[in-house]
N, CA, C and O of each residue as an XYZ file, in Angstrom:
520
protein
N     -23.387    -16.300     19.723
C     -22.681    -15.216     20.384
C     -21.217    -15.179     19.952
O     -20.713    -14.134     19.543
N     -20.540    -16.316     20.045
C     -19.150    -16.406     19.643
C     -19.004    -16.143     18.139
O     -18.039    -15.525     17.689
N     -19.974    -16.622     17.388
C     -19.951    -16.422     15.938
C     -20.052    -14.936     15.602
O     -19.379    -14.475     14.679
N     -20.866    -14.183     16.317
C     -21.007    -12.739     16.100
C     -19.712    -11.998     16.425
O     -19.333    -11.062     15.720
N     -19.034    -12.419     17.496
C     -17.767    -11.784     17.853
C     -16.715    -12.036     16.781
O     -15.959    -11.134     16.420
N     -16.668    -13.255     16.277
C     -15.695    -13.591     15.239
C     -15.981    -12.790     13.975
O     -15.057    -12.272     13.348
N     -17.252    -12.685     13.598
C     -17.615    -11.885     12.422
C     -17.271    -10.414     12.631
O     -16.799     -9.746     11.711
N     -17.506     -9.917     13.828
C     -17.204     -8.527     14.144
C     -15.702     -8.260     14.053
O     -15.282     -7.249     13.491
N     -14.903     -9.158     14.598
C     -13.453     -9.017     14.546
C     -12.973     -9.123     13.100
O     -12.132     -8.338     12.660
N     -13.506    -10.088     12.369
C     -13.130    -10.258     10.967
C     -13.455     -9.035     10.139
O     -12.648     -8.608      9.314
N     -14.639     -8.462     10.352
C     -15.041     -7.264      9.624
C     -14.134     -6.085      9.987
O     -13.754     -5.305      9.114
N     -13.788     -5.953     11.265
C     -12.897     -4.870     11.703
C     -11.524     -4.998     11.053
O     -10.958     -4.004     10.598
N     -10.990     -6.208     11.007
C      -9.691     -6.433     10.369
C      -9.753     -6.107      8.881
O      -8.812     -5.543      8.321
N     -10.854     -6.462      8.251
C     -11.040     -6.150      6.838
C     -11.018     -4.639      6.612
O     -10.360     -4.170      5.683
N     -11.718     -3.874      7.436
C     -11.749     -2.421      7.303
C     -10.373     -1.805      7.527
O      -9.975     -0.889      6.807
N      -9.652     -2.302      8.516
C      -8.312     -1.791      8.797
C      -7.387     -2.073      7.620
O      -6.604     -1.215      7.215
N      -7.484     -3.276      7.078
C      -6.659     -3.649      5.933
C      -6.959     -2.765      4.735
O      -6.039     -2.311      4.055
N      -8.212     -2.520      4.472
C      -8.585     -1.685      3.331
C      -8.106     -0.249      3.516
O      -7.687      0.396      2.555
N      -8.164      0.250      4.741
C      -7.724      1.623      5.004
C      -6.209      1.744      4.893
O      -5.698      2.804      4.530
N      -5.492      0.676      5.201
C      -4.033      0.715      5.187
C      -3.451      0.575      3.785
O      -2.286      0.911      3.573
N      -4.218      0.094      2.840
C      -3.702     -0.099      1.482
C      -3.379      1.246      0.837
O      -4.134      2.210      0.963
N      -2.261      1.287      0.157
C      -1.849      2.507     -0.535
C      -2.635      2.646     -1.821
O      -2.928      1.670     -2.511
N      -2.965      3.880     -2.120
C      -3.654      4.150     -3.369
C      -2.837      5.113     -4.201
O      -2.025      5.874     -3.675
N      -3.054      5.074     -5.486
C      -2.395      5.963     -6.423
C      -2.753      7.407     -6.080
O      -3.898      7.706     -5.739
N      -1.767      8.296     -6.173
C      -1.982      9.718     -5.906
C      -2.551     10.354     -7.171
O      -2.011     10.167     -8.261
N      -3.636     11.099     -7.026
C      -4.240     11.786     -8.174
C      -3.551     13.134     -8.353
O      -3.659     14.008     -7.493
N      -2.848     13.303     -9.461
C      -2.155     14.548     -9.774
C      -2.792     15.168    -11.006
O      -2.620     14.676    -12.121
N      -3.520     16.238    -10.799
C      -4.243     16.896    -11.883
C      -3.257     17.570    -12.838
O      -2.400     18.347    -12.418
N      -3.393     17.261    -14.123
C      -2.582     17.907    -15.145
C      -1.325     17.154    -15.543
O      -0.690     17.516    -16.534
N      -0.944     16.119    -14.804
C       0.259     15.350    -15.138
C      -0.172     14.053    -15.821
O      -0.955     13.282    -15.266
N       0.339     13.823    -17.018
C       0.019     12.599    -17.762
C       0.901     11.468    -17.237
O       2.040     11.307    -17.675
N       0.373     10.695    -16.307
C       1.150      9.653    -15.644
C       1.433      8.467    -16.560
O       2.402      7.740    -16.343
N       0.606      8.262    -17.575
C       0.884      7.183    -18.537
C       2.158      7.506    -19.334
O       2.995      6.632    -19.557
N       2.292      8.758    -19.756
C       3.511      9.172    -20.458
C       4.714      9.084    -19.524
O       5.801      8.671    -19.927
N       4.503      9.479    -18.274
C       5.579      9.449    -17.282
C       6.117      8.022    -17.122
O       7.327      7.796    -17.143
N       5.199      7.072    -16.963
C       5.603      5.674    -16.777
C       6.247      5.099    -18.035
O       7.155      4.273    -17.949
N       5.782      5.532    -19.189
C       6.311      5.041    -20.461
C       7.753      5.504    -20.693
O       8.524      4.825    -21.372
N       8.112      6.654    -20.132
C       9.418      7.268    -20.368
C      10.429      6.853    -19.298
O      10.902      7.691    -18.530
N      10.752      5.589    -19.249
C      11.700      5.055    -18.265
C      13.065      5.721    -18.429
O      13.595      5.784    -19.538
N      13.631      6.214    -17.338
C      14.928      6.912    -17.304
C      14.951      8.211    -18.110
O      16.022      8.775    -18.333
N      13.796      8.690    -18.545
C      13.731      9.934    -19.316
C      14.283      9.804    -20.725
O      14.547     10.810    -21.383
N      14.461      8.579    -21.193
C      15.096      8.336    -22.504
C      14.278      8.846    -23.686
O      14.851      9.261    -24.693
N      12.963      8.823    -23.584
C      12.113      9.225    -24.710
C      11.826     10.719    -24.750
O      11.319     11.225    -25.751
N      12.144     11.424    -23.680
C      11.909     12.866    -23.631
C      10.459     13.249    -23.383
O      10.072     14.384    -23.658
N       9.645     12.327    -22.869
C       8.232     12.627    -22.613
C       8.033     13.339    -21.275
O       7.127     14.161    -21.140
N       8.860     13.032    -20.304
C       8.693     13.620    -18.965
C       8.974     15.113    -18.950
O       8.374     15.844    -18.162
N       9.867     15.575    -19.797
C      10.224     16.998    -19.810
C       9.008     17.864    -20.140
O       8.932     19.010    -19.698
N       8.055     17.329    -20.914
C       6.847     18.074    -21.262
C       5.868     18.152    -20.096
O       4.957     18.980    -20.111
N       6.041     17.309    -19.094
C       5.145     17.276    -17.940
C       5.701     18.060    -16.749
O       5.029     18.173    -15.724
N       6.911     18.600    -16.867
C       7.593     19.153    -15.707
C       6.890     20.381    -15.119
O       6.840     20.526    -13.898
N       6.355     21.252    -15.948
C       5.673     22.438    -15.404
C       4.394     22.042    -14.661
O       4.092     22.596    -13.604
N       3.652     21.092    -15.208
C       2.463     20.606    -14.507
C       2.865     19.922    -13.202
O       2.175     20.051    -12.190
N       3.985     19.193    -13.229
C       4.457     18.514    -12.026
C       4.840     19.526    -10.949
O       4.552     19.312     -9.772
N       5.489     20.628    -11.340
C       5.888     21.653    -10.362
C       4.683     22.170     -9.576
O       4.784     22.447     -8.380
N       3.557     22.296    -10.249
C       2.381     22.873     -9.588
C       1.715     21.905     -8.608
O       0.958     22.337     -7.738
N       1.985     20.604     -8.736
C       1.329     19.629     -7.847
C       2.308     18.846     -6.979
O       1.895     17.935     -6.260
N       3.589     19.179     -7.031
C       4.584     18.376     -6.318
C       4.358     18.337     -4.805
O       4.678     17.337     -4.163
N       3.816     19.399     -4.234
C       3.586     19.402     -2.787
C       2.453     18.465     -2.370
O       2.315     18.145     -1.190
N       1.640     18.024     -3.334
C       0.591     17.044     -3.031
C       1.188     15.684     -2.668
O       0.498     14.835     -2.103
N       2.459     15.477     -2.989
C       3.122     14.201     -2.706
C       3.648     14.110     -1.277
O       3.934     13.014     -0.793
N       3.778     15.240     -0.603
C       4.312     15.234      0.758
C       3.423     14.400      1.683
O       2.202     14.559      1.700
N       4.053     13.517      2.444
C       3.328     12.665      3.386
C       2.828     11.361      2.790
O       2.330     10.502      3.518
N       2.951     11.197      1.482
C       2.506      9.938      0.845
C       3.559      8.860      1.090
O       4.743      9.164      1.227
N       3.126      7.600      1.143
C       4.087      6.521      1.407
C       4.714      6.013      0.112
O       4.263      6.336     -0.986
N       5.761      5.214      0.269
C       6.520      4.761     -0.896
C       5.682      3.929     -1.861
O       5.886      4.009     -3.073
N       4.753      3.137     -1.356
C       3.919      2.320     -2.247
C       2.979      3.182     -3.089
O       2.728      2.873     -4.254
N       2.462      4.261     -2.505
C       1.606      5.178     -3.264
C       2.408      5.853     -4.369
O       1.891      6.076     -5.464
N       3.671      6.181     -4.090
C       4.535      6.805     -5.099
C       4.796      5.832     -6.241
O       4.724      6.211     -7.410
N       5.098      4.589     -5.910
C       5.374      3.585     -6.943
C       4.131      3.313     -7.785
O       4.230      3.150     -9.001
N       2.957      3.262     -7.144
C       1.720      3.059     -7.901
C       1.427      4.248     -8.811
O       0.830      4.082     -9.875
N       1.839      5.433     -8.404
C       1.559      6.639     -9.180
C       2.535      6.807    -10.349
O       2.112      7.012    -11.487
N       3.842      6.721    -10.068
C       4.869      7.025    -11.069
C       5.551      5.796    -11.657
O       6.325      5.917    -12.607
N       5.281      4.640    -11.117
C       6.014      3.450    -11.538
C       7.289      3.311    -10.724
O       7.600      4.155     -9.883
N       8.020      2.241    -10.983
C       9.259      1.977    -10.246
C      10.246      3.126    -10.465
O      10.390      3.593    -11.595
N      10.930      3.594     -9.413
C      11.892      4.688     -9.586
C      13.014      4.291    -10.550
O      13.366      3.116    -10.654
N      13.569      5.283    -11.253
C      14.698      5.030    -12.144
C      15.948      4.690    -11.339
O      16.805      3.929    -11.788
N      16.035      5.264    -10.152
C      17.192      5.028     -9.287
C      16.740      5.178     -7.836
O      15.910      6.032     -7.525
N      17.281      4.357     -6.962
C      16.988      4.444     -5.531
C      18.314      4.570     -4.799
O      19.231      3.780     -5.026
N      18.419      5.561     -3.924
C      19.622      5.732     -3.114
C      19.231      5.625     -1.646
O      18.267      6.246     -1.198
N      19.989      4.835     -0.912
C      19.787      4.676      0.522
C      20.828      5.511      1.247
O      22.015      5.458      0.925
N      20.382      6.268      2.210
C      21.286      7.147      2.962
C      21.236      6.777      4.439
O      20.482      5.898      4.856
N      22.054      7.466      5.212
C      22.053      7.214      6.656
C      20.745      7.694      7.285
O      19.963      8.393      6.641
N      20.517      7.331      8.503
C      19.294      7.648      9.257
C      18.050      7.132      8.538
O      16.985      7.745      8.612
N      18.191      5.999      7.840
C      17.080      5.303      7.183
C      16.334      6.163      6.168
O      15.132      5.994      5.968
N      17.042      7.072      5.537
C      16.431      7.873      4.480
C      16.622      7.178      3.140
O      17.630      6.512      2.903
N      15.641      7.348      2.278
C      15.693      6.788      0.938
C      15.356      7.897     -0.047
O      14.514      8.751      0.233
N      16.014      7.880     -1.197
C      15.711      8.826     -2.260
C      15.217      8.055     -3.472
O      15.901      7.155     -3.960
N      14.027      8.404     -3.963
C      13.519      7.888     -5.223
C      13.857      8.937     -6.270
O      13.525     10.111     -6.109
N      14.515      8.515     -7.341
C      14.930      9.446     -8.384
C      14.265      9.052     -9.702
O      14.330      7.901    -10.133
N      13.625     10.041    -10.326
C      13.009      9.881    -11.646
C      13.678     10.897    -12.572
O      13.595     12.101    -12.333
N      14.340     10.416    -13.626
C      15.038     11.308    -14.549
C      14.046     11.987    -15.484
O      13.177     11.343    -16.071
N      14.198     13.309    -15.608
C      13.374     14.105    -16.517
C      14.054     14.171    -17.880
O      13.407     14.041    -18.919
N      15.357     14.373    -17.858
C      16.174     14.329    -19.069
C      16.849     12.959    -19.126
O      16.886     12.238    -18.129
N      17.372     12.613    -20.276
C      17.975     11.282    -20.465
C      18.982     10.957    -19.369
O      19.968     11.669    -19.174
N      18.709      9.862    -18.657
C      19.559      9.431    -17.556
C      20.742      8.605    -18.031
O      20.894      8.360    -19.228
N      21.581      8.177    -17.095
C      22.806      7.449    -17.453
C      22.567      6.080    -18.092
O      23.463      5.557    -18.755
N      21.396      5.491    -17.914
C      21.119      4.171    -18.478
C      20.460      4.217    -19.854
O      20.081      3.177    -20.392
N      20.320      5.412    -20.427
C      19.697      5.532    -21.752
C      20.693      5.129    -22.839
O      21.882      5.432    -22.745
N      20.200      4.447    -23.862
C      21.096      4.022    -24.957
C      21.458      5.150    -25.924
O      22.307      4.956    -26.794
N      20.842      6.309    -25.795
C      21.112      7.409    -26.729
C      22.495      8.001    -26.489
O      23.048      7.899    -25.394
N      23.035      8.609    -27.512
C      24.365      9.205    -27.407
C      24.324     10.569    -26.716
O      25.329     11.016    -26.163
N      23.172     11.225    -26.747
C      23.049     12.576    -26.203
C      22.638     12.535    -24.731
O      21.451     12.556    -24.405
N      23.633     12.477    -23.852
C      23.378     12.445    -22.410
C      24.089     13.617    -21.751
O      25.217     13.958    -22.107
N      23.416     14.224    -20.792
C      24.050     15.277    -20.010
C      24.792     14.622    -18.851
O      24.428     13.539    -18.392
N      25.828     15.294    -18.394
C      26.590     14.749    -17.267
C      25.706     14.669    -16.022
O      25.729     13.672    -15.301
N      24.938     15.709    -15.779
C      24.000     15.726    -14.659
C      22.613     16.088    -15.197
O      22.281     17.270    -15.283
N      21.802     15.096    -15.557
C      20.470     15.382    -16.116
C      19.503     15.911    -15.060
O      19.688     15.686    -13.863
N      18.481     16.610    -15.515
C      17.422     17.092    -14.643
C      16.647     15.889    -14.115
O      16.374     14.946    -14.858
N      16.292     15.924    -12.831
C      15.599     14.798    -12.215
C      14.679     15.264    -11.100
O      14.871     16.330    -10.516
N      13.684     14.448    -10.821
C      12.813     14.647     -9.665
C      13.350     13.744     -8.569
O      13.542     12.546     -8.775
N      13.590     14.326     -7.404
C      14.130     13.576     -6.268
C      13.108     13.619     -5.142
O      12.746     14.692     -4.659
N      12.654     12.461     -4.734
C      11.717     12.343     -3.616
C      12.473     11.785     -2.413
O      13.000     10.674     -2.469
N      12.524     12.548     -1.338
C      13.179     12.087     -0.110
C      12.125     11.417      0.767
O      11.097     12.011      1.094
N      12.399     10.178      1.137
C      11.501      9.444      2.024
C      12.172      9.284      3.380
O      13.352      8.943      3.458
N      11.423      9.528      4.440
C      11.989      9.448      5.782
C      12.015      8.001      6.282
O      11.745      7.072      5.520
N      12.337      7.818      7.548
C      12.498      6.479      8.123
C      11.216      5.657      8.102
O      11.277      4.429      8.146
N      10.059      6.306      8.035
C       8.794      5.560      7.990
C       8.219      5.541      6.570
O       7.018      5.352      6.376
N       9.094      5.739      5.588
C       8.768      5.634      4.155
C       7.702      6.615      3.690
O       6.892      6.293      2.821
N       7.703      7.805      4.267
C       6.801      8.876      3.827
C       7.624      9.966      3.139
O       8.745     10.261      3.553
N       7.065     10.555      2.095
C       7.758     11.618      1.363
C       7.862     12.846      2.253
O       6.857     13.359      2.746
N       9.097     13.312      2.452
C       9.307     14.500      3.273
C       9.820     15.694      2.469
O       9.821     16.824      2.959
N      10.257     15.438      1.226
C      10.756     16.524      0.387
C      10.674     16.112     -1.076
O      10.936     14.960     -1.423
N      10.307     17.061     -1.928
C      10.272     16.842     -3.373
C      11.111     17.941     -4.014
O      10.856     19.129     -3.819
N      12.124     17.521     -4.790
C      13.051     18.472     -5.406
C      13.160     18.173     -6.899
O      13.163     17.014     -7.315
N      13.248     19.233     -7.693
C      13.535     19.112     -9.127
C      14.886     19.785     -9.326
O      15.016     20.997     -9.153
N      15.889     18.995     -9.691
C      17.249     19.527     -9.712
C      18.162     18.688    -10.609
O      17.837     17.560    -10.977
N      19.317     19.275    -10.948
C      20.352     18.505    -11.627
C      21.366     17.984    -10.621
O      22.231     17.182    -10.973
N      21.270     18.429     -9.373
C      22.199     17.993     -8.317
C      21.793     16.631     -7.783
O      20.616     16.270     -7.804
N      22.760     15.887     -7.311
C      22.476     14.597     -6.674
C      22.100     14.817     -5.213
O      22.519     15.801     -4.603
N      21.315     13.908     -4.652
C      20.903     14.077     -3.252
C      22.076     14.003     -2.290
O      21.890     14.127     -1.080
């Protein structure tokens, strides 16, 4: 009897754990391998994916930070703001850390705003800083 209860509790915890794990977001039409390869936008690969990204960017709303990292790789830049907001920034054009000589003062970037519970609340494509 006690053994059955322990197995039942263990199985329930296993199911909860599996449901809580973040999974990669499936974005149709965006080549995520190229995206991850183009760290800081230095290689110019992300700019070719931008139109496809525009069409699926709203699919990211409500996703947690771990799902974003699994999907796009580590952000090029992270900014922490007041009220526990975080911005994940992925450069589309060559960012400030690129070794190339051709850098724009304000490169095009994807900005993901994450709220206090680490869920995406806004997705912006802009040259402006958050």
